[in-house]
C-alpha positions as CSV (number, residue, x, y, z in Angstrom):
1,M,-24.4,-46.4,2.9
2,A,-23.0,-43.2,4.4
3,K,-21.9,-40.5,2.1
4,R,-18.3,-39.8,1.6
5,R,-17.3,-36.5,3.3
6,I,-14.4,-34.0,2.8
7,G,-13.4,-30.9,4.5
8,I,-11.9,-27.6,3.2
9,L,-10.3,-24.7,5.1
10,T,-8.5,-21.4,4.4
11,G,-5.7,-20.3,6.8
12,G,-3.5,-17.2,7.2
13,G,-4.1,-14.0,5.3
14,D,-6.9,-13.7,2.8
15,V,-6.3,-13.2,-0.9
16,P,-8.6,-12.8,-3.9
17,G,-9.5,-16.1,-5.5
18,L,-10.1,-18.3,-2.4
19,N,-13.9,-18.4,-2.9
20,A,-13.4,-19.7,-6.5
21,V,-11.5,-22.7,-5.1
22,I,-14.3,-23.3,-2.5
23,K,-17.0,-23.1,-5.1
24,S,-15.3,-25.4,-7.6
25,V,-14.7,-28.1,-5.0
26,T,-18.2,-27.8,-3.8
27,Y,-19.8,-28.0,-7.2
28,R,-17.6,-31.0,-8.3
29,S,-18.5,-32.8,-5.0
30,S,-22.2,-32.4,-5.7
31,E,-21.7,-34.2,-9.0
32,N,-20.2,-37.2,-7.1
33,D,-22.6,-37.2,-4.2
34,I,-19.8,-36.2,-1.7
35,E,-20.5,-34.0,1.3
36,V,-18.3,-30.9,1.8
37,F,-17.8,-29.4,5.3
38,G,-16.3,-25.9,5.2
39,L,-14.2,-25.5,8.3
40,G,-14.5,-22.0,9.6
41,R,-11.5,-19.8,10.6
42,G,-8.7,-22.1,9.4
43,W,-7.0,-24.5,11.8
44,E,-9.0,-22.9,14.7
45,A,-12.0,-25.0,13.5
46,L,-10.2,-28.2,14.4
47,T,-8.6,-26.9,17.7
48,H,-11.6,-25.1,19.1
49,L,-14.5,-27.2,17.8
50,N,-16.6,-28.6,20.7
51,L,-19.0,-31.1,19.1
52,E,-21.1,-31.2,22.2
53,D,-21.9,-27.5,21.9
54,P,-24.4,-26.7,19.0
55,N,-23.1,-23.1,18.9
56,S,-19.5,-24.2,18.5
57,R,-20.5,-26.6,15.7
58,S,-22.4,-23.9,13.8
59,R,-19.5,-21.5,14.2
60,Y,-16.9,-23.9,12.9
61,V,-18.6,-26.4,10.6
62,I,-20.4,-25.1,7.6
63,P,-22.1,-27.7,5.3
64,L,-21.4,-26.4,1.7
65,N,-23.7,-26.9,-1.2
66,R,-24.4,-25.5,-4.7
67,E,-26.9,-23.0,-3.3
68,N,-24.8,-21.4,-0.6
69,T,-21.7,-21.2,-2.8
70,R,-23.4,-20.2,-6.0
71,V,-22.2,-16.6,-6.1
72,I,-19.2,-16.6,-3.7
73,D,-16.7,-16.6,-6.5
74,R,-17.9,-13.1,-7.5
75,R,-16.0,-11.5,-4.6
76,G,-12.7,-11.7,-2.8
77,G,-11.8,-12.8,0.7
78,T,-12.9,-16.1,2.1
79,V,-16.5,-17.0,3.0
80,L,-15.0,-19.5,5.5
81,H,-13.1,-16.8,7.3
82,T,-9.5,-17.4,8.4
83,S,-7.1,-17.2,11.3
84,R,-3.4,-17.6,12.1
85,T,-3.8,-20.6,14.3
86,N,-1.0,-23.1,14.8
87,P,-2.4,-26.3,16.4
88,A,1.1,-27.5,17.2
89,K,2.0,-24.4,19.3
90,M,-1.2,-23.2,21.0
91,Q,-0.5,-20.4,23.4
92,K,-3.8,-20.9,25.2
93,L,-6.2,-23.8,25.5
94,P,-9.8,-23.4,24.4
95,D,-12.1,-23.2,27.4
96,H,-13.6,-26.7,26.9
97,L,-10.2,-28.3,26.8
98,A,-8.8,-26.5,29.9
99,G,-7.3,-29.0,32.3
100,K,-6.9,-31.8,29.7
101,D,-3.5,-33.4,29.1
102,F,-1.7,-32.3,25.9
103,P,2.0,-32.3,25.0
104,V,3.5,-29.0,26.3
105,S,6.6,-27.1,25.4
106,V,8.2,-24.5,27.7
107,S,10.7,-21.9,26.6
108,T,12.3,-18.8,28.2
109,K,13.1,-15.6,26.3
110,G,14.1,-12.4,28.0
111,G,13.4,-13.9,31.4
112,I,9.8,-14.6,30.4
113,V,8.6,-18.2,30.4
114,N,6.3,-19.2,27.5
115,K,4.2,-22.3,27.4
116,T,2.6,-23.8,24.3
117,W,0.5,-26.9,23.8
118,D,0.4,-29.3,20.8
119,L,-3.3,-29.9,20.0
120,S,-2.6,-32.2,17.1
121,G,-4.4,-35.0,19.0
122,Q,-7.5,-32.9,19.3
123,V,-7.3,-32.0,15.6
124,L,-7.1,-35.8,14.7
125,A,-10.1,-36.5,17.0
126,N,-12.2,-33.8,15.4
127,V,-11.4,-34.9,11.9
128,S,-12.4,-38.4,12.8
129,A,-15.6,-37.4,14.7
130,L,-16.7,-35.3,11.7
131,G,-16.2,-38.2,9.4
132,I,-13.8,-36.2,7.1
133,E,-11.9,-38.6,4.8
134,H,-9.9,-36.0,2.9
135,L,-8.9,-32.4,3.8
136,I,-8.2,-29.6,1.3
137,V,-6.0,-27.0,2.8
138,I,-5.6,-23.6,1.2
139,G,-2.8,-21.5,2.7
140,G,0.6,-20.1,2.6
141,D,3.9,-21.2,4.0
142,D,2.7,-21.4,7.7
143,T,-0.7,-23.0,7.1
144,L,0.8,-25.6,4.8
145,G,3.6,-26.3,7.2
146,Y,1.0,-27.7,9.7
147,A,-0.7,-29.5,6.8
148,A,2.5,-31.4,6.2
149,K,2.6,-32.4,9.9
150,L,-1.0,-33.5,9.8
151,N,-0.3,-35.5,6.6
152,Q,2.5,-37.3,8.5
153,L,0.0,-38.1,11.2
154,G,-2.3,-39.9,8.8
155,V,-4.8,-37.4,7.6
156,K,-5.3,-37.3,3.9
157,I,-4.3,-33.8,2.7
158,I,-4.3,-32.1,-0.6
159,A,-3.0,-28.5,-0.5
160,I,-3.5,-25.4,-2.5
161,P,-0.9,-22.5,-2.3
162,K,-2.1,-19.0,-1.7
163,T,-0.2,-15.9,-0.7
164,M,0.4,-12.6,-2.4
165,D,4.1,-13.0,-1.3
166,N,4.3,-15.9,-3.9
167,D,6.9,-17.6,-1.6
168,V,5.5,-21.1,-1.2
169,R,8.1,-23.7,-2.2
170,N,7.5,-26.3,-5.0
171,T,5.4,-23.9,-7.1
172,E,6.0,-20.9,-9.3
173,Y,2.7,-19.3,-8.5
174,C,0.4,-18.9,-5.5
175,I,-3.2,-17.6,-5.6
176,G,-3.4,-13.9,-4.9
177,F,-0.1,-12.9,-6.4
178,S,-1.3,-11.5,-9.7
179,T,-4.1,-9.4,-8.1
180,A,-1.5,-8.0,-5.7
181,I,0.7,-6.9,-8.5
182,T,-2.2,-5.5,-10.4
183,R,-3.3,-3.5,-7.3
184,A,0.2,-2.3,-6.6
185,T,1.0,-1.1,-10.1
186,D,-2.4,0.6,-10.4
187,A,-1.9,2.4,-7.1
188,I,1.6,3.6,-7.9
189,Q,0.8,4.7,-11.4
190,R,-2.1,6.8,-10.0
191,Q,0.2,8.4,-7.4
192,R,2.6,9.5,-10.1
193,T,0.5,12.6,-10.5
194,T,0.6,13.6,-6.9
195,V,4.3,12.7,-6.3
196,G,5.1,14.6,-9.5
197,S,3.0,17.6,-8.7
198,H,4.8,18.0,-5.4
199,E,8.2,17.1,-6.9
200,R,9.0,14.5,-4.2
201,I,10.3,11.0,-3.9
202,G,7.5,8.5,-3.7
203,I,8.2,5.5,-1.4
204,F,5.8,2.5,-1.4
205,R,5.7,-0.4,1.0
206,V,4.3,-3.8,0.1
207,F,4.1,-7.2,1.8
208,G,7.1,-9.5,1.6
209,R,8.5,-10.5,5.0
210,D,11.1,-12.9,3.7
211,A,10.8,-12.8,-0.1
212,G,10.7,-9.9,-2.5
213,F,8.5,-11.2,-5.3
214,T,5.7,-8.6,-4.8
215,A,8.1,-5.7,-4.8
216,L,10.3,-7.0,-7.6
217,Y,7.4,-7.8,-10.0
218,T,5.7,-4.5,-9.2
219,A,8.9,-2.7,-10.1
220,Y,9.3,-4.9,-13.2
221,A,5.9,-3.9,-14.5
222,I,6.2,-0.2,-14.1
223,S,10.0,0.3,-14.4
224,I,10.9,1.7,-11.0
225,R,13.5,0.8,-8.4
226,C,12.9,-1.7,-5.6
227,V,14.4,-3.0,-2.4
228,I,14.0,-6.7,-1.5
229,P,14.7,-8.8,1.7
230,E,17.1,-11.1,-0.2
231,Y,19.7,-8.3,-0.7
232,K,21.0,-5.6,1.6
233,I,21.4,-2.5,-0.4
234,N,23.9,0.4,0.2
235,L,21.7,3.3,1.5
236,D,24.0,6.0,0.2
237,K,23.9,4.5,-3.3
238,L,20.2,4.1,-3.3
239,I,19.6,7.7,-2.3
240,Q,22.1,8.9,-4.9
241,L,20.3,6.9,-7.6
242,L,16.9,8.3,-6.6
243,M,18.3,11.8,-6.6
244,E,19.8,11.4,-10.0
245,E,16.6,10.0,-11.3
246,K,14.6,12.8,-9.8
247,H,16.7,15.5,-11.3
248,A,16.7,13.8,-14.7
249,N,12.9,13.5,-14.7
250,P,11.2,16.5,-16.4
251,S,8.6,16.3,-13.6
252,N,11.3,16.2,-10.9
253,Y,10.2,13.1,-9.0
254,A,11.4,9.5,-8.4
255,L,9.7,6.3,-7.1
256,V,10.8,3.2,-5.2
257,V,8.9,0.2,-3.8
258,L,10.1,-1.8,-0.8
259,S,9.2,-5.2,0.6
260,E,8.2,-5.0,4.3
261,G,11.3,-7.1,5.1
262,A,13.7,-5.0,3.1
263,S,16.9,-3.7,4.7
264,W,20.2,-2.0,4.0
265,E,23.7,-2.2,5.4
266,G,23.6,-1.3,9.0
267,Y,19.8,-1.4,9.3
268,E,17.2,-4.1,10.2
269,P,13.5,-3.4,10.3
270,H,12.3,-3.0,13.9
271,E,9.8,-5.6,15.1
272,Y,7.2,-4.9,17.7
273,G,4.2,-6.6,19.5
274,E,3.7,-10.1,20.5
275,P,4.6,-13.0,18.1
276,D,1.8,-14.6,16.3
277,A,1.1,-18.3,16.3
278,Y,4.0,-18.9,14.0
279,G,6.5,-16.7,15.8
280,H,6.2,-13.6,13.5
281,R,6.1,-10.1,15.0
282,K,4.9,-7.1,13.1
283,K,7.6,-5.1,11.3
284,A,7.8,-1.3,11.7
285,S,7.6,0.5,8.3
286,V,10.8,0.3,6.4
287,A,9.3,2.9,4.1
288,E,9.1,5.5,6.9
289,S,12.6,4.7,7.9
290,L,13.8,5.3,4.4
291,A,11.9,8.5,4.2
292,E,13.5,9.8,7.3
293,E,17.0,8.9,6.0
294,I,16.4,10.7,2.8
295,R,15.1,13.8,4.6
296,R,18.1,13.8,7.0
297,R,20.7,13.3,4.3
298,T,19.4,15.4,1.5
299,G,16.6,17.6,2.8
300,E,14.3,16.2,0.1
301,E,10.6,15.8,0.8
302,T,9.0,12.3,0.3
303,I,5.5,10.8,0.1
304,V,5.1,7.4,1.8
305,S,2.3,5.0,1.0
306,D,1.7,1.7,2.7
307,L,-0.1,-0.5,0.1
308,T,0.1,-3.7,2.1
309,Y,-3.5,-4.6,3.0
310,D,-5.1,-3.0,0.0
311,L,-3.3,-5.5,-2.2
312,R,-5.1,-8.4,-0.8
313,S,-8.6,-6.8,-0.8
314,G,-11.3,-6.9,-3.4
315,D,-12.1,-9.2,-6.3
316,P,-9.5,-11.4,-8.1
317,D,-8.1,-10.5,-11.5
318,F,-8.3,-12.9,-14.4
319,I,-5.1,-14.7,-13.6
320,D,-6.0,-15.4,-10.0
321,K,-9.5,-16.6,-11.0
322,L,-8.1,-18.9,-13.7
323,V,-5.4,-20.3,-11.4
324,A,-7.8,-20.7,-8.4
325,L,-10.4,-22.6,-10.4
326,T,-7.7,-24.8,-11.9
327,F,-5.9,-25.5,-8.6
328,G,-9.2,-26.3,-7.0
329,N,-10.2,-28.8,-9.7
330,M,-6.7,-30.4,-9.7
331,A,-7.0,-30.8,-5.9
332,Y,-10.4,-32.4,-6.3
333,D,-9.2,-34.8,-9.0
334,A,-6.3,-35.8,-6.7
335,L,-8.8,-36.4,-3.9
336,L,-11.0,-38.6,-6.1
337,D,-7.9,-40.7,-6.9
338,G,-7.2,-41.2,-3.2
339,K,-3.9,-39.2,-3.3
340,T,-2.5,-37.4,-0.2
341,G,0.5,-35.3,0.7
342,L,0.3,-33.3,-2.6
343,M,-0.2,-29.7,-3.6
344,S,-1.6,-28.1,-6.8
345,A,1.2,-26.1,-8.4
346,L,2.7,-24.4,-11.5
347,V,6.0,-26.0,-12.5
348,E,7.8,-24.9,-15.6
349,G,4.7,-23.0,-16.5
350,C,2.5,-26.1,-16.4
351,F,-0.1,-27.2,-13.9
352,E,1.2,-30.1,-11.8
353,L,0.7,-31.9,-8.6
354,V,3.8,-31.7,-6.4
355,P,4.8,-32.9,-2.9
356,L,3.8,-30.7,0.1
357,P,6.7,-28.3,0.8
358,D,9.1,-29.3,3.5
359,P,8.4,-26.8,6.4
360,A,12.0,-27.0,7.5
361,L,13.2,-25.3,4.3
362,G,11.2,-22.1,5.0
363,P,9.7,-19.8,2.3
364,R,10.9,-19.7,-1.3
365,K,13.1,-16.7,-2.1
366,L,14.2,-14.8,-5.2
367,D,17.3,-15.8,-7.1
368,V,19.1,-12.5,-6.8
369,A,21.6,-13.2,-9.5
370,A,19.0,-14.0,-12.0
371,T,16.3,-11.4,-11.1
372,Y,17.8,-8.3,-9.3
373,N,20.3,-5.8,-10.6
374,T,22.4,-5.1,-7.6
375,E,24.0,-2.1,-9.2
376,R,20.9,-0.2,-10.2
377,Y,18.4,-1.7,-7.6
378,R,16.0,-2.6,-10.4
379,P,14.7,-5.9,-11.8
380,I,16.8,-7.6,-14.5
381,Y,15.0,-7.5,-17.8
382,A,17.5,-9.4,-20.0
383,N,17.9,-13.1,-20.7
384,K,14.3,-14.3,-20.1
385,R,14.0,-16.6,-23.1
386,G,13.0,-20.1,-22.2
387,L,11.8,-19.2,-18.7
388,P,8.3,-20.1,-17.4
389,V,5.6,-17.4,-17.8
390,F,6.2,-16.0,-14.3
391,L,10.0,-15.8,-14.9
392,T,11.1,-18.0,-12.0
393,R,11.2,-21.7,-11.3
394,A,9.8,-23.6,-8.4
395,S,12.3,-24.3,-5.6
């Protein structure tokens, strides 16, 4: 009798804790005589895999066992590698699929015609050819959006949320968030000495395209001001607050942390470059824009630090290791029970299985009224009794 076989992949940006999930699923599978195929480079594995080419197979299909996963949880990143591939909107067909018939969409923007292909049929064919009965998908809002589509097409899916933005719906926590806050607070606390020595305003940029969780929780932990995408601040007011704080500080400095998607009245972050597979373009640094406005309006010197990629690098902290291991084991238990269309999650501070998020709803966002002081541009510290440990509820 053929062994049961499952697949596991990581998509989107890497975060610390992914390898702990991969190891826990692999170890549990070995106890039940289930084969695990690691699918390399996220959804790209299932769009680009050419089963007739041994090199393609070795690039995209990695049989996992106790030996080759034994020490992977001791470091960050993902041993399976990752990509931002959207099988439903491929901008270019893999070479071995050129000329084949796939559903195509054509759009025009700025006089330029764009064509994309939906390779979901190829994904289904590869899942079937590999004999994968269940797929564990570790990803953020975009990766899990395609997982929901694949689940509707009949593939058995169990998801695990990961993103340092912490903006996946239906859960209060995503793998990578705690380590990101730990990294951000450490970096900013270290830079107090430099910012203070030079008597400047320190401006820090962190990830958060649509949601301000990373900026807000960093500010919460070290008591500084923050600017989040969910609320357009008044720039004159922010600068006044920073100048007052600077002058009241015996060391004559002030600090502020901004989400990459933060903005103020009359300003939107400039975007540049080609859109990625999910339609996102890179954002110009809002921190640099704020620094220029401060210099122009007050003559004050600033120090700008972009913390973005550093926050997702290195080893996971305790919280991310704990949650990753638990989410991985929950996903595996759900798989053993034959469940599909579910995601490991934290709800009301408890570990739960919840439905896959609806992609049409977009990312989860902060409740500004409950979390952000719009007069002081700081987190709200009052009235936390009865809240889950991470201070917000799943939505």
